[in-house]
C-alpha positions in Angstrom: -10.9 -23.2 6.2 -10.6 -26.9 6.7 -7.2 -26.8 8.4 -8.0 -30.0 10.3 -4.4 -31.1 10.9 -4.1 -28.2 13.3 -6.8 -29.5 15.6 -4.2 -30.6 18.2 -1.6 -27.9 17.5 -0.7 -24.7 19.3 0.0 -22.0 16.7 1.6 -18.6 16.9 0.9 -15.9 14.4 3.5 -13.1 14.3 2.0 -9.9 13.1 -1.4 -8.3 12.8 -1.2 -6.6 9.4 -3.1 -7.4 6.2 -1.6 -10.9 6.0 -2.6 -11.9 9.6 -6.0 -10.3 9.3 -6.9 -12.6 6.5 -5.6 -15.9 8.0 -6.4 -15.4 11.7 -10.1 -16.2 11.4 -9.4 -19.6 9.7 -6.6 -20.5 12.1 -8.9 -19.7 15.0 -11.5 -22.1 13.7 -9.0 -25.0 13.3 -6.1 -24.7 15.9 -6.2 -26.1 19.4 -4.7 -22.8 20.6 -3.9 -19.7 18.7 -1.5 -16.9 19.9 -1.6 -13.7 18.0 1.5 -11.6 18.6 0.8 -7.9 18.0 3.2 -5.0 17.7 0.7 -2.4 16.4 -3.0 -3.0 16.0 -4.4 -2.6 12.5 -7.4 -0.4 11.6 -10.2 -3.0 11.0 -13.2 -1.5 9.2 -16.2 -3.2 7.7 -15.5 -5.1 4.5 -19.2 -5.9 3.7 -18.1 -8.7 1.5 -21.0 -10.4 -0.4 -21.5 -13.1 -3.0 -21.2 -12.1 -6.7 -24.5 -12.0 -8.4 -24.4 -14.5 -11.3 -26.8 -12.4 -13.4 -24.5 -9.4 -13.0 -21.4 -11.4 -13.9 -23.2 -12.7 -17.1 -24.1 -9.1 -18.1 -20.5 -7.8 -18.2 -19.2 -6.6 -21.5 -15.6 -6.4 -22.8 -13.7 -3.7 -21.0 -15.6 -4.0 -17.8 -12.5 -4.8 -15.7 -10.6 -1.7 -16.8 -13.7 0.5 -16.2 -14.1 -1.0 -12.7 -10.4 -0.5 -11.8 -10.6 3.1 -13.0 -13.8 3.8 -11.1 -12.3 2.4 -7.9 -9.1 4.5 -8.2 -11.2 7.6 -9.0 -13.5 7.0 -6.1 -10.5 6.9 -3.7 -9.0 10.0 -5.3 -12.2 11.9 -5.0 -12.5 12.4 -8.7 -14.9 9.6 -9.6 -18.3 11.2 -8.9 -21.4 9.3 -10.1 -21.8 5.6 -9.3 -19.5 3.7 -7.0 -19.1 0.4 -8.8 -17.2 -1.3 -6.0 -18.9 -0.1 -2.8 -16.5 -1.7 -0.4 -14.7 -0.5 2.7 -12.1 1.4 0.7 -14.5 3.5 -1.3 -16.8 4.0 1.7 -13.9 5.3 3.8 -12.9 7.7 1.1 -16.5 8.9 0.6 -16.9 9.5 4.4 -13.7 11.6 4.5 -14.9 13.8 1.7 -18.4 14.2 3.0 -17.2 15.2 6.5 -14.3 17.4 5.4 -16.2 19.2 2.6 -19.4 19.7 4.5 -18.0 23.0 5.7 -17.9 25.2 2.5 -15.7 27.7 4.3 -12.7 25.4 4.0 -12.7 25.5 0.2 -9.8 27.3 -1.3 -7.6 27.1 1.8 -5.1 24.2 1.9 -4.7 24.7 5.6 -8.4 24.6 6.3 -8.8 21.6 4.1 -6.0 19.8 5.9 -7.6 20.6 9.3 -11.0 19.4 8.0 -9.5 16.2 6.8 -7.8 15.6 10.1 -11.1 16.1 11.9 -12.8 13.7 9.4 -10.1 11.2 10.1 -10.5 11.5 13.9 -14.3 10.9 13.6 -13.7 7.9 11.2 -11.1 6.3 13.6 -13.4 6.9 16.5 -16.0 4.8 14.6 -13.3 2.1 13.9 -12.4 1.9 17.6 -16.1 1.9 18.6 -16.6 -1.1 16.4 -13.9 -3.0 18.4 -15.9 -2.4 21.6 -19.0 -3.6 19.9 -17.5 -6.8 18.6 -14.9 -7.9 21.1 -16.4 -9.0 24.5 -13.2 -8.8 26.7 -12.7 -5.1 27.4 -8.9 -5.5 27.9 -8.5 -7.3 24.6 -10.7 -4.8 22.9 -8.5 -1.9 24.2 -5.4 -3.6 22.9 -7.0 -4.0 19.4 -7.8 -0.3 19.0 -5.7 1.7 16.5 -4.6 5.1 17.8 -3.4 6.7 14.6 -4.8 8.2 11.4 -6.4 5.7 9.2 -4.1 6.1 6.2 -0.9 6.2 8.3 -0.8 2.5 7.8 -2.5 0.3 5.2 -6.1 0.1 6.4 -7.7 -3.3 6.7 -11.2 -4.3 6.0 -12.6 -7.6 7.4 -15.8 -8.9 8.8 -14.4 -11.9 10.8 -11.0 -10.8 12.2 -12.2 -9.1 15.4 -14.7 -11.8 16.1 -11.9 -14.4 16.3 -10.8 -12.9 19.6 -14.0 -13.9 21.3 -13.1 -17.6 20.9 -11.7 -19.3 24.0 -8.8 -20.8 22.1 -7.5 -17.4 20.8 -5.1 -15.3 22.9 -3.9 -11.8 21.9 -0.3 -11.1 23.0 0.1 -7.3 22.9 3.8 -6.4 22.9 3.0 -2.7 23.2 5.0 -1.8 20.0 8.1 -3.8 20.9 7.5 -7.0 19.0 8.5 -10.5 20.2 11.6 -10.8 22.3 13.1 -14.1 21.0 12.4 -17.7 20.1 13.4 -20.8 22.0 13.3 -24.4 20.7 9.6 -24.7 21.6 8.3 -21.2 22.5 7.8 -17.6 21.4 8.9 -15.2 24.1 7.2 -11.8 24.4 6.9 -9.4 27.3 9.2 -11.8 29.1 6.7 -14.6 28.9 7.4 -17.9 27.0 4.4 -19.2 25.0 5.0 -22.8 24.0 3.8 -23.6 20.5 4.0 -26.3 17.8 4.1 -24.0 14.8 4.9 -20.4 14.0 3.4 -18.4 11.1 5.3 -15.3 10.2 2.5 -12.9 9.0 5.1 -10.1 8.8 4.5 -9.2 5.2 7.4 -8.3 2.9 10.1 -5.7 3.0 9.2 -2.6 1.1 11.0 0.8 0.8 14.5 -0.5 1.4 17.2 -0.6 -1.2 16.5 -2.8 -4.1 19.9 -4.5 -3.8 19.1 -5.7 -0.3 15.8 -7.1 -1.5 16.9 -8.6 -4.8 20.4 -9.7 -3.9 22.0 -8.1 -6.9 23.0 -4.7 -8.4 22.6 -3.4 -11.9 25.6 -2.0 -13.8 25.1 0.7 -16.4 27.2 2.5 -18.9 30.7 3.2 -17.7 30.4 0.7 -14.9 28.3 2.8 -12.6 25.9 0.7 -10.5 22.3 1.8 -10.1 22.6 1.8 -6.3 25.5 4.3 -6.6 23.5 6.5 -8.9 20.5 6.4 -6.5 22.6 6.8 -3.3 21.0 10.2 -2.6 17.5 9.3 -4.0 16.0 7.8 -7.1 16.6 9.5 -10.5 14.2 8.3 -13.2 11.6 9.4 -15.7 8.1 8.1 -14.6 9.9 5.7 -12.2 10.5 3.4 -15.2 13.6 4.7 -17.1 17.0 5.9 -15.8 19.7 7.7 -17.7 22.9 5.7 -18.0 21.0 2.4 -17.9 19.9 1.8 -21.5 17.0 -0.6 -22.1 16.3 -0.9 -18.4 12.5 -0.7 -17.7 11.6 -0.6 -14.0 8.3 -1.6 -12.4 7.3 -0.3 -9.0 5.6 2.6 -7.1 8.6 5.0 -6.3 8.4 8.0 -8.6 5.5 6.3 -10.4 1.8 5.9 -10.0 0.3 4.3 -6.9 -3.1 2.9 -6.3 -4.7 0.8 -3.5 -5.2 -1.8 -6.2 -1.6 -2.5 -7.0 -2.4 -4.7 -10.0 -4.0 -1.6 -11.6 -0.6 0.2 -11.5 1.3 -2.8 -12.8 -1.2 -3.1 -15.7 -0.7 0.6 -16.6 3.1 0.2 -16.3 2.9 -2.9 -18.5 1.0 -1.0 -21.1 3.7 1.7 -21.1 6.5 -0.8 -21.2 4.9 -2.6 -24.2 4.6 0.8 -26.0 8.3 1.5 -25.4 9.4 -1.9 -26.7 7.1 -1.7 -29.7 8.3 1.7 -30.7 11.9 0.6 -30.4 11.1 -2.3 -32.7 9.3 -0.4 -35.4 11.8 2.5 -35.4 14.9 0.4 -35.4 16.0 1.6 -32.0 18.9 -0.4 -30.4 18.9 1.3 -27.0 16.7 3.8 -25.3 17.0 5.8 -22.1 15.9 9.3 -20.9 18.0 12.4 -21.2 19.6 13.9 -18.1 17.4 17.0 -18.6 14.1 15.0 -18.7 15.2 13.0 -15.7 16.0 16.2 -13.7 12.6 17.6 -14.6 10.8 14.4 -13.4 12.7 14.3 -10.1 11.6 17.9 -9.5 8.0 17.0 -10.4 8.0 14.2 -7.8 9.4 16.4 -5.0 7.0 19.2 -5.7 4.0 17.0 -6.0 4.6 15.1 -2.7 5.4 18.0 -0.4 1.7 18.3 0.7 1.8 14.8 2.1 4.9 15.2 4.2 3.3 16.9 7.2 0.8 14.0 7.3 3.5 11.3 7.2 5.7 13.0 9.8 2.8 12.9 12.3 2.1 9.2 11.6 3.2 6.3 13.7 6.4 4.5 12.3 5.8 2.3 9.3 7.0 1.8 5.8 4.8 4.7 4.6 7.1 7.2 6.4 10.4 5.3 6.5 9.7 3.9 10.0 9.1 7.4 11.4 12.0 9.1 9.6 10.7 10.8 6.4 13.3 13.0 4.8 14.5 14.5 1.6 15.5 11.1 0.2 12.1 9.7 1.2 10.3 12.5 -0.6 12.4 11.9 -3.8 11.5 8.2 -3.7 7.8 8.8 -3.2 5.0 8.0 -5.7 3.6 10.7 -7.9 1.9 13.0 -5.5 -1.3 13.8 -7.6 -2.5 10.2 -7.5 -2.6 7.1 -9.6 -5.2 8.1 -12.1 -3.5 11.4 -12.8 -0.2 9.6 -13.4 -1.8 7.1 -15.8 -3.3 10.0 -17.8 0.2 11.6 -17.8 1.7 8.5 -19.3 -1.1 8.3 -22.0 -0.4 12.0 -22.9 3.3 11.3 -23.1 2.7 8.5 -25.6 0.2 10.6 -27.6 2.7 13.5 -27.9 5.4 11.1 -29.2 7.7 11.9 -26.3 9.5 8.6 -27.2 11.4 10.5 -29.9 12.8 12.8 -27.2 14.5 9.9 -25.4 18.2 9.3 -25.8 18.2 6.7 -28.6 20.7 4.7 -30.6 19.8 2.9 -33.8 20.8 -0.3 -35.5 
């Protein structure tokens, strides 16, 4: 808060995803006029944020953060059981899905029945999300525009306790573009639906590009053995081991989610990848290894694992509204091959640990000093 220099300014926010959801409430408090330009409404569930208990914080012992991250990821995957240490919107949503879907014992053992039960659970959950919009937003037309009509995990779900309330303020106007986005900009206005909205400042809450080729996003290409570029090797889909190593590119260690482990808490995945990268580097040092890379055979096996482990999610993604989860509505073979490990983040992290314990490092293609 405290954005006092906006008190006489007309501000436009482009986008209504996770970035906008976090900044709109503060901008609404401070700006003279706030225009929120929406292409697709986000799913806004309860966050139930609360102050941290100082006594609880003081009681924490070493290793608490790792334990908490693992508990959170396990709760989302449905493998946590026991105590939910986080108790936020993410874990509540996952728990609700499981309780509704698994209440009917007849679905167990049938992938088709489980999928149908999960779809029903999703429909009930999203009905609750839309009902919350009606409860919070006073203008019925605005409320209708803010309702998400897709399955909750088709897009990154949002959890916030103040975003919807911002649209009850007289200085906040929702500009619903019905999926089209803004038309254009002039020297002093944002044009949407053929109407020019004069503003003093524009905030692009459009997030960041994800899922496109790494050369487009980074501005460079990597050249491996024999002069082959990584973009050429991956022209028909990524080829790696664990999403981190690629044959023909010695000593290249990659961080990211494609062909690797994915969690809602992205930092958890980066932490586990960092642990694995440190192991690779340390082993290379103590064993006198000059270069390391996976064999073609191990790479082929991992690509096959990724494709097989992600097939079950394809029908879900194909039915979703366009977004980066499904390649803007065009999921295909290349998208499947570039997907995260299909059995979930925690399963992937355990797989990495077993790989290290089994000394699979020695099976890499190595050269020595």
